[in-house]
C-alpha positions in Angstrom: 3.7 68.0 34.2 2.6 68.0 37.8 3.3 64.9 39.9 1.6 64.1 43.2 2.8 61.0 45.0 0.0 59.4 47.1 2.1 56.7 48.7 5.2 58.0 50.6 6.7 57.5 54.0 8.7 59.6 56.5 11.0 58.3 59.2 13.3 55.4 59.8 12.3 51.8 59.3 13.5 48.7 61.3 15.3 47.4 58.2 18.9 47.7 57.0 18.3 50.9 55.1 19.8 54.3 55.6 16.6 56.2 55.3 14.5 58.3 57.6 15.5 62.0 57.4 13.0 64.3 55.7 15.8 65.6 53.6 15.8 62.4 51.7 12.1 62.8 50.9 12.7 66.2 49.4 15.9 65.1 47.6 14.0 62.3 45.8 11.0 64.6 45.1 13.3 67.2 43.5 15.2 64.5 41.5 12.1 63.3 39.8 9.9 66.4 39.7 7.4 65.3 42.4 5.6 68.4 43.5 3.9 67.0 46.6 3.9 63.8 48.5 1.4 62.2 51.0 3.3 60.3 53.7 2.7 58.1 56.7 5.1 57.9 59.6 7.1 54.7 59.6 6.8 54.5 63.4 3.1 54.8 63.2 2.9 52.0 60.6 5.2 49.6 62.4 5.1 50.3 66.2 2.8 52.9 67.6 0.2 54.7 65.5 -0.6 57.5 67.9 3.0 58.3 68.8 4.1 58.0 65.2 1.4 60.3 63.9 2.3 62.9 66.5 5.9 62.9 65.3 4.8 63.2 61.7 2.6 66.1 62.6 5.6 68.1 63.8 7.4 67.4 60.5 4.4 68.4 58.4 4.2 71.8 60.0 7.7 72.6 58.6 7.3 70.9 55.2 4.5 72.4 53.0 5.3 70.0 50.1 4.4 67.0 52.4 0.9 66.0 53.5 0.0 63.3 56.0 -1.9 60.1 56.4 -2.9 59.4 60.0 -2.3 55.8 60.6 -5.2 53.9 62.1 -4.6 50.8 64.2 -7.8 48.7 64.1 -6.7 46.9 67.3 -7.1 50.1 69.2 -9.9 51.7 67.2 -11.4 54.0 69.8 -8.0 55.7 70.5 -7.2 55.7 66.8 -10.5 57.3 65.8 -9.9 60.2 68.1 -6.3 60.5 67.0 -7.4 60.6 63.4 -9.7 63.5 64.1 -7.0 65.3 66.0 -4.6 64.9 63.1 -7.2 66.1 60.5 -7.8 69.2 62.6 -4.3 70.4 62.0 -5.0 70.8 58.3 -1.8 69.0 57.4 -3.3 65.5 57.2 -5.5 64.6 54.2 -6.4 61.0 54.8 -6.0 57.8 56.8 -3.8 54.7 56.3 -4.2 51.2 57.5 -1.5 48.6 57.1 -2.8 45.0 57.3 0.4 43.1 58.0 2.1 44.9 61.0 -1.0 45.0 63.2 -2.3 41.7 62.0 -5.7 42.8 60.9 -6.9 41.2 57.6 -9.3 43.0 55.2 -12.1 40.6 55.9 -11.8 40.7 59.7 -14.4 42.1 62.1 -11.8 44.6 63.3 -11.4 46.0 59.8 -15.1 46.2 59.3 -15.3 48.4 62.4 -12.5 50.5 61.1 -14.3 51.0 57.8 -17.4 52.0 59.7 -15.5 54.7 61.5 -13.7 55.9 58.3 -17.0 56.1 56.5 -18.3 58.4 59.2 -15.2 60.6 59.1 -15.3 60.7 55.3 -11.6 60.9 54.3 -9.8 58.7 51.8 -8.1 55.6 53.0 -4.8 54.2 51.8 -5.0 50.5 52.5 -2.1 48.1 52.2 -3.3 45.4 50.0 -1.4 42.2 49.3 -3.3 39.1 48.4 -6.6 37.9 47.1 -8.6 39.4 50.0 -8.5 42.7 48.1 -11.5 41.2 46.2 -13.6 41.8 49.3 -13.4 45.6 49.0 -16.4 46.2 46.7 -18.7 44.3 49.1 -17.4 46.2 52.0 -17.8 49.6 50.4 -21.3 48.8 49.2 -22.7 49.6 52.7 -20.3 52.5 53.3 -21.1 55.2 50.8 -18.7 57.8 52.0 -15.5 55.7 52.0 -13.0 55.8 49.2 -10.1 53.3 49.3 -6.8 53.4 47.5 -5.6 49.9 47.1 -1.9 50.4 48.0 0.3 48.3 45.7 -2.8 47.5 43.7 -3.2 44.2 45.4 0.5 43.3 45.2 0.6 39.7 43.9 -3.2 39.8 43.5 -3.2 42.7 41.0 -5.8 41.0 38.8 -8.2 40.7 41.8 -7.5 44.4 42.6 -8.2 45.5 39.1 -11.5 43.6 39.0 -12.4 45.1 42.4 -11.8 48.6 41.0 -13.8 47.9 37.8 -16.7 46.8 40.0 -16.6 49.8 42.4 -15.8 53.4 41.4 -14.6 54.2 44.9 -11.6 51.9 44.7 -8.4 53.4 43.3 -5.3 51.6 42.0 -1.8 52.6 43.0 0.8 50.3 41.6 4.0 50.9 43.5 6.0 47.7 44.4 9.5 46.4 43.9 8.5 43.6 41.5 7.1 45.3 38.4 5.0 42.5 36.8 4.4 43.4 33.2 0.9 44.1 32.1 -0.7 45.2 35.4 -2.0 48.5 34.2 -2.9 47.2 30.7 -5.0 44.4 32.4 -6.8 46.9 34.5 -7.6 49.1 31.6 -8.7 46.1 29.5 -11.4 45.2 32.0 -12.8 48.7 32.2 -11.1 50.4 35.1 -11.8 54.2 34.4 -8.8 56.5 34.1 -10.2 58.4 37.1 -9.3 55.5 39.4 -5.6 55.4 38.7 -3.2 57.1 41.1 0.6 57.5 41.2 2.5 56.3 44.3 6.1 55.4 44.9 6.6 53.8 48.3 9.4 56.3 48.8 11.6 56.4 50.7 11.7 52.6 50.8 11.8 52.4 47.0 13.3 54.9 44.6 10.5 56.7 42.8 12.1 55.9 39.4 10.5 52.4 39.5 7.0 53.7 39.7 7.6 56.5 37.2 8.9 53.9 34.8 5.8 51.7 35.2 3.5 54.7 34.6 5.4 56.1 31.7 5.6 52.7 30.0 1.8 52.1 30.4 0.9 53.8 27.1 -1.1 56.7 28.6 -1.8 59.7 26.4 -0.7 63.0 27.7 -4.2 63.9 29.0 -4.4 60.5 30.7 -1.0 61.0 32.3 -2.2 64.3 33.8 -5.0 62.4 35.4 -2.9 59.7 36.8 0.0 61.9 38.0 -1.9 64.7 39.6 -5.5 65.4 38.6 -7.1 62.3 40.1 -5.2 62.9 43.4 -6.4 66.6 43.5 -9.9 65.5 43.0 -9.8 62.8 45.7 -7.9 64.7 48.4 -9.7 67.9 48.9 -7.0 68.9 51.4 -4.4 69.1 48.7 -6.2 71.8 46.9 -6.9 73.6 50.2 -3.2 73.6 50.9 -2.1 75.1 47.6 
């Protein structure tokens, strides 16, 4: 069964972890049968979005199994908007990513609203780091931005119930459940309140987290085989047009 990981990373992190080389991405993908992975650059997430995106672009040119998220820094939106377009023009980036913690931009902030306006205009999927109850703001924010589709990275983290309710309310919100603490019942709850199968995606947080954790969560969720195909690859292929274009 095909597996596409929509939440990966490339590059070293400022933590006490021996990760960073692209060889580790490929090793873990091979170990768990992950066909392709969409990654953001660690440097772009934590330090410098533009410089980190540029370094990732060089890696992507040599790694056909990897695709990129261009990290957007809402604190420097004009520069990030141009950088996003430049990254997309390479054909190797398929979406945008915004982390809320490192740049200190909350989901409900005016800066995030401006970033959402820009992304609605560009029209590519957004992987948004979500952790906390403000994930509940997303349906209202997307109501006036019809072209924007948002993956709730970590499915709200500790606010997974709020994230599930947001996805049930808005068909352009997708749930991706990677995290180190695998609270029982997260996917079951989302399904029980009516989140369609088309809004579940598979992500790992690799190379920060071993993909086996997310694979275990998905495989223990009680999906049928046709449902698993949707979660593990088909939904991602439908959402990210660039994946199909790149074979």
